[in-house]
Every structure is written in C-alpha cells, then in structure tokens.
C-alpha positions as CSV (number, residue, x, y, z in Angstrom):
1,M,36.4,2.9,25.5
2,V,32.9,4.1,25.8
3,R,30.7,2.9,28.7
4,L,26.9,3.3,28.8
5,V,25.2,3.9,32.1
6,E,21.4,4.1,32.3
7,R,19.8,5.8,35.3
8,V,16.1,6.3,35.9
9,G,15.2,9.9,36.9
10,Q,16.9,10.9,40.1
11,G,16.5,7.4,41.6
12,G,18.8,4.4,41.4
13,Y,19.1,1.8,38.8
14,S,15.7,0.3,39.3
15,E,12.9,-1.1,37.0
16,P,12.9,0.7,33.6
17,W,10.9,4.0,33.6
18,A,9.6,3.2,37.2
19,R,10.2,6.6,38.6
20,S,10.5,9.0,35.7
21,E,9.5,9.4,32.0
22,L,13.1,10.4,31.2
23,F,16.3,8.6,31.8
24,N,19.9,9.7,31.4
25,R,22.5,8.2,29.2
26,V,25.9,9.1,30.5
27,Y,28.9,8.4,28.3
28,L,32.4,8.4,29.8
29,D,34.9,8.7,27.1
30,S,38.5,9.6,27.9
31,G,37.4,11.4,31.0
32,R,34.8,13.5,29.2
33,I,31.2,13.2,30.3
34,A,28.3,13.9,28.0
35,S,24.7,13.6,29.4
36,C,21.5,13.8,27.4
37,Q,17.8,13.2,28.0
38,I,16.4,10.3,26.0
39,R,12.8,9.4,25.7
40,P,12.1,5.7,26.1
41,K,10.1,4.4,23.1
42,A,7.4,3.1,25.4
43,L,6.8,6.7,26.5
44,W,6.9,8.6,23.2
45,G,3.2,9.2,23.1
46,S,3.0,10.7,26.6
47,M,5.5,13.4,25.8
48,S,5.9,16.0,23.0
49,S,6.1,13.4,20.3
50,P,5.0,14.3,16.8
51,V,1.5,13.4,15.8
52,A,0.3,11.8,12.5
53,L,-3.3,11.6,11.3
54,I,-4.0,8.9,8.7
55,T,-7.4,9.0,7.0
56,G,-8.6,5.5,5.9
57,G,-6.1,4.0,8.3
58,G,-8.5,1.9,10.2
59,R,-8.6,-1.2,8.0
60,Q,-5.3,-3.0,7.6
61,R,-4.5,-1.8,4.2
62,V,-2.0,0.8,3.0
63,G,-3.0,3.4,5.5
64,Y,-2.4,1.0,8.4
65,V,1.0,0.1,7.1
66,V,1.9,3.9,6.9
67,A,0.5,4.4,10.4
68,K,2.6,1.6,11.8
69,S,5.7,2.9,10.0
70,L,5.2,6.4,11.5
71,A,4.5,4.8,14.9
72,N,7.9,3.1,14.7
73,A,9.4,6.4,13.9
74,G,8.1,7.9,17.1
75,Y,4.8,9.4,16.1
76,S,1.6,9.3,18.1
77,I,-1.1,8.1,15.7
78,A,-4.6,9.2,15.0
79,L,-6.4,6.7,12.8
80,H,-9.5,7.7,10.9
81,Y,-12.2,5.2,9.8
82,Y,-15.6,5.5,8.2
83,S,-17.5,2.3,9.0
84,S,-15.0,-0.3,9.9
85,K,-14.9,0.3,13.6
86,A,-13.9,-3.2,14.6
87,A,-11.0,-3.3,12.2
88,A,-10.0,0.2,13.4
89,K,-9.9,-0.9,17.0
90,Q,-7.8,-3.9,16.1
91,S,-5.4,-1.6,14.3
92,Q,-5.4,0.7,17.3
93,S,-4.5,-2.1,19.6
94,E,-1.6,-3.3,17.4
95,I,-0.1,0.1,17.1
96,Q,-0.4,0.7,20.8
97,S,1.5,-2.5,21.3
98,L,4.5,-0.7,19.7
99,G,4.6,1.6,22.7
100,V,3.0,4.7,21.2
101,E,-0.3,6.4,21.7
102,C,-3.0,5.7,19.1
103,E,-6.6,6.9,19.0
104,I,-9.3,6.2,16.5
105,Y,-11.7,8.8,15.0
106,Q,-14.9,8.2,12.9
107,A,-15.9,10.6,10.2
108,D,-17.3,10.8,6.7
109,V,-14.5,12.5,4.7
110,A,-17.0,13.8,2.2
111,D,-18.5,15.9,5.0
112,G,-16.4,18.9,5.5
113,D,-17.9,19.8,8.9
114,A,-17.3,16.3,10.2
115,V,-13.7,16.3,9.0
116,E,-13.1,19.7,10.6
117,K,-14.5,18.4,13.9
118,M,-12.3,15.3,13.6
119,C,-9.1,17.3,13.1
120,A,-10.1,19.6,16.0
121,A,-10.6,16.5,18.2
122,V,-7.1,15.2,17.2
123,K,-5.6,18.6,18.1
124,S,-7.5,18.7,21.4
125,R,-6.3,15.2,22.3
126,F,-2.6,15.4,21.2
127,G,-2.0,19.2,21.1
128,R,-0.8,19.2,17.5
129,I,-0.9,17.6,14.0
130,D,2.5,17.2,12.4
131,A,1.7,14.9,9.5
132,L,-1.4,14.0,7.5
133,V,-1.7,11.1,5.1
134,T,-4.9,10.8,3.1
135,T,-5.3,7.2,2.2
136,S,-9.1,7.2,2.4
137,S,-10.7,6.4,-1.0
138,I,-13.2,4.3,-2.9
139,W,-12.3,2.2,-5.9
140,A,-14.9,0.1,-7.7
141,P,-15.5,-1.0,-11.2
142,Q,-18.2,0.8,-13.2
143,K,-19.5,-0.1,-16.6
144,F,-19.1,2.9,-18.8
145,E,-22.7,2.8,-20.2
146,S,-24.2,2.8,-16.7
147,I,-22.3,5.7,-15.2
148,T,-24.6,8.2,-13.6
149,A,-24.2,11.7,-12.1
150,E,-24.4,10.1,-8.7
151,D,-21.6,7.7,-9.4
152,L,-19.4,10.7,-10.4
153,R,-20.4,12.7,-7.4
154,R,-19.7,9.8,-4.9
155,N,-16.2,9.4,-6.3
156,F,-15.5,13.1,-6.2
157,D,-17.0,13.4,-2.7
158,V,-14.7,10.7,-1.2
159,N,-11.6,10.8,-3.4
160,T,-11.3,14.5,-4.2
161,L,-13.3,16.5,-1.6
162,G,-12.4,14.0,1.1
163,T,-8.7,14.7,0.4
164,F,-9.3,18.4,0.3
165,F,-11.3,18.7,3.5
166,A,-8.8,16.7,5.5
167,A,-5.8,18.6,4.1
168,K,-7.6,22.0,4.6
169,S,-8.5,21.3,8.2
170,A,-5.2,19.7,9.2
171,G,-3.2,22.1,7.1
172,L,-4.7,25.2,8.9
173,I,-3.8,23.6,12.2
174,M,-0.3,23.0,10.9
175,A,-0.1,26.6,9.7
176,D,-0.7,27.8,13.3
177,Q,2.2,25.7,14.5
178,A,5.7,27.2,14.5
179,S,7.0,23.8,13.2
180,G,4.5,23.6,10.4
181,G,3.8,20.1,9.1
182,S,3.7,17.7,6.2
183,I,0.7,16.5,4.2
184,V,0.9,13.6,1.8
185,T,-2.0,13.0,-0.5
186,I,-2.6,9.7,-2.3
187,G,-3.3,9.7,-6.1
188,D,-2.9,6.7,-8.5
189,W,-0.3,5.8,-11.0
190,A,-3.0,5.1,-13.6
191,I,-4.3,8.6,-13.9
192,E,-1.7,9.0,-16.6
193,R,-2.6,5.7,-18.3
194,P,-6.2,4.9,-17.3
195,Y,-7.7,1.5,-18.0
196,A,-11.3,0.7,-18.9
197,G,-14.0,0.2,-16.3
198,Y,-13.2,2.8,-13.7
199,A,-14.0,6.2,-15.3
200,P,-15.6,7.8,-12.2
201,Y,-12.6,6.8,-10.0
202,F,-10.0,8.2,-12.5
203,L,-11.9,11.5,-13.0
204,A,-11.8,12.0,-9.2
205,K,-8.2,10.8,-8.7
206,G,-7.0,12.8,-11.7
207,A,-7.8,16.0,-9.7
208,I,-5.3,15.1,-6.9
209,P,-2.1,16.4,-8.5
210,T,-3.7,19.9,-9.0
211,L,-5.2,19.7,-5.6
212,T,-1.8,18.9,-4.1
213,R,0.0,21.8,-5.8
214,T,-2.8,24.2,-4.9
215,L,-2.7,23.2,-1.3
216,A,1.1,23.5,-1.3
217,V,0.8,27.1,-2.5
218,E,-2.1,28.1,-0.2
219,L,-0.7,26.6,3.0
220,A,2.9,27.8,2.4
221,A,1.5,31.3,2.1
222,R,0.3,30.9,5.6
223,N,3.3,29.1,7.0
224,P,6.3,28.2,4.7
225,K,7.0,25.2,7.0
226,V,3.8,23.5,5.8
227,R,4.5,21.2,2.8
228,V,2.1,19.2,0.6
229,N,3.2,16.3,-1.6
230,C,1.5,13.4,-3.4
231,I,2.2,9.7,-3.8
232,H,0.9,7.8,-6.9
233,P,0.8,4.1,-5.8
234,G,1.0,1.2,-8.2
235,P,0.1,-2.4,-7.3
236,V,1.4,-2.0,-3.8
237,M,-1.2,-4.1,-2.0
238,L,-3.2,-6.7,-3.8
239,P,-6.8,-7.2,-2.7
240,P,-8.1,-10.5,-1.4
241,G,-9.2,-12.8,-4.2
242,T,-6.3,-11.9,-6.5
243,T,-5.5,-15.0,-8.5
244,E,-2.0,-16.3,-9.1
245,A,-2.5,-15.6,-12.8
246,E,-3.4,-11.9,-12.0
247,R,-0.5,-11.6,-9.7
248,A,1.9,-12.9,-12.3
249,D,0.4,-10.5,-14.9
250,L,0.9,-7.6,-12.6
251,I,4.5,-8.5,-11.9
252,D,5.2,-8.7,-15.6
253,A,3.7,-5.2,-16.0
254,T,6.4,-3.6,-13.7
255,L,10.0,-2.9,-14.4
256,T,11.0,-4.0,-10.9
257,R,9.2,-7.3,-11.3
258,K,7.7,-6.8,-7.9
259,V,4.2,-6.1,-6.5
260,D,2.4,-6.2,-3.1
261,D,4.8,-4.0,-1.3
262,P,2.8,-1.4,0.9
263,E,6.0,-0.6,2.8
264,S,7.2,1.1,-0.3
265,V,4.5,3.7,0.2
266,A,5.4,4.0,3.9
267,K,9.0,4.7,2.9
268,A,7.9,7.4,0.5
269,V,5.7,9.0,3.1
270,Q,8.7,9.1,5.5
271,F,10.8,10.8,2.8
272,F,8.2,13.5,2.4
273,V,7.8,14.0,6.1
274,D,11.5,14.2,6.7
275,N,12.6,16.4,3.7
276,D,11.6,20.0,4.4
277,F,12.8,21.2,1.0
278,V,10.3,19.3,-1.1
279,T,6.7,20.4,-1.7
280,G,4.2,20.3,-4.5
281,V,5.7,17.1,-5.8
282,C,3.8,14.0,-7.1
283,L,5.9,10.8,-6.8
284,P,5.0,7.5,-8.5
285,V,5.6,4.5,-6.3
286,D,4.7,1.9,-8.8
287,G,7.7,-0.2,-9.8
288,G,7.9,1.6,-13.1
289,R,4.3,0.6,-13.9
290,S,3.4,4.1,-15.1
291,I,6.1,4.2,-17.8
292,Y,6.0,0.5,-18.9
293,A,3.4,-2.1,-19.5
294,Q,2.4,-4.4,-22.3
295,E,-1.0,-3.6,-23.7
296,S,-2.5,-6.8,-22.3
297,H,-1.8,-5.7,-18.8
298,E,-5.0,-3.7,-18.3
299,I,-5.6,-4.9,-14.7
300,N,-4.8,-2.7,-11.7
301,R,-4.5,-3.6,-8.0
302,G,-3.6,-0.4,-6.3
303,S,-4.0,0.8,-2.8
C-alpha cells in the first residue's frame, strides 16, 4: 500500500505553502522511501517555470485559449496586445487566477524595433522565453476592384512581417538558451483554396509556410533545440454575429461536422511545444476543411 504524506518545507504540516515554495511528497512503499521536490501549481510562476509569449493573446480569441492552455500546463504567460488593453487586462486576471504569473505587453507587431523591445522586456521579467505563438493578425473583407497598395502593405505588415519580427526576436533569445525553444506560427487553411473577397489577407498569409520553414532552418543553425512549426486553423472560433445558417453551412463544409473549437488549436500548439523532433511542419487544424467542401461553401470563419 502507498501512503502519501505532504510536508511544507522544514516545518510541520501547516497551511499549504505557508513556509516554503517547495513541499515534499514522501511515498512509503514496502519499506522503501522515495522523496521528491514538487512545485505547487500556485507557485509555478515564481520559480523556474517555462515561459510562453502569445502575440495577439490579449483579446479572448484563439490566442487567449492557447495562453490559458499553456498556463494550465505550467507556463508563465506573456500576453501581447496592440490596442485592446482593457480586454488584455481581463485576460491577464483570468490567467493569474489559475495560479501562474501573467504579464501583458503592448506593441505594434509591424514595428520590428517595438517587437524586439517587447521580447527583451519579457526576457528581463521572466528570464527566458520557451515558447512563442503568433496569433496576432488582421482579417477583413476587401472588394477586389478597390484593393490598393496600402491594403496589401497593411496585411503584409501585420500578418507576415509581424510574424517574422516576433519569431526573429524571440527565436534569437531561444537560440541563446541551452534548452532552445518552440515557435508556432499561425497561417490559414484557405491559403490552399482561397475564397473571394480577401485577396490582401491571403497574399500575406500565403507567405507563412515559407517563413516558417526559413525560420526553422535559420534558428536551428544557431541552436538545434529551437524549432519552428505552423498551424493552419479552419473555422475554429466563429466571430460574433455568425448566423445559425452560416454556422450550419460551415459545419457541412467540414469532414468532422464540427466548428467553433479553439481548444483544437491549443492542443496542436501543445503537440509542437512538447515534440522536440518536429520542425518546419505546417499542420492543418480544420476538420478536413482544406481537403473537402462543396462549392457553395465559400464562407470562412477562421481564427
């Protein structure tokens, strides 16, 4: 029979974590004693826990779901936002309630200097960056006849350059760490089957697979323990205002007959973070949307 005894620090069996950040679990099994140091979940952030930076994680969309998943896995969280400070503070409070540290950082991801300063601030605060997930993006309809150079530049600035700047800055920090790190970029399932009305967005997102593979090569050359992979989400989180008819249409356009599942992206992120033999890979998380759809299903509700 195994008996579990919890002891706080060198003191007695008092209030949890009252005297020490560590507690001993002592197992007595057939006269053999094994003792190990365990970190209480409430104290993960104050110790040498891994650190994840999520761009675009301030608002409670896919990035927030990823951040919450990593927090539950024991990561300290750095949440990036651009203009939604109130939402970011709410997300910060909710993640902190899980018993981990969470800080918020403002930056324009299209500004390379600002992103570099943000990553430096995260490293200064937490001492390291172990995971980066780049969920920051813009996605808006654009009539083809009215597309201007500025429309194209804005999409490339945020969706392409924003991804590159974050991965470059965080990746170089990871390259200086013995443990390396994991970067997960976010593309889109529909770059393989683009639908009308979003040309600037698709041109920018279409660069993400090449960007991912290039970053994987460049950063591995500096530290083979730095890995870069990509997720192509499908209809994983429907935006406000989606009608029941649109929802039904989207469900019919998937092989899994399922939509509105941001946790599926969080699970894919966790896979990439955990598996140290996978790099340079682009993974569709779309319920089969990228390989099957009736022609009438030309509506997308992605991340």
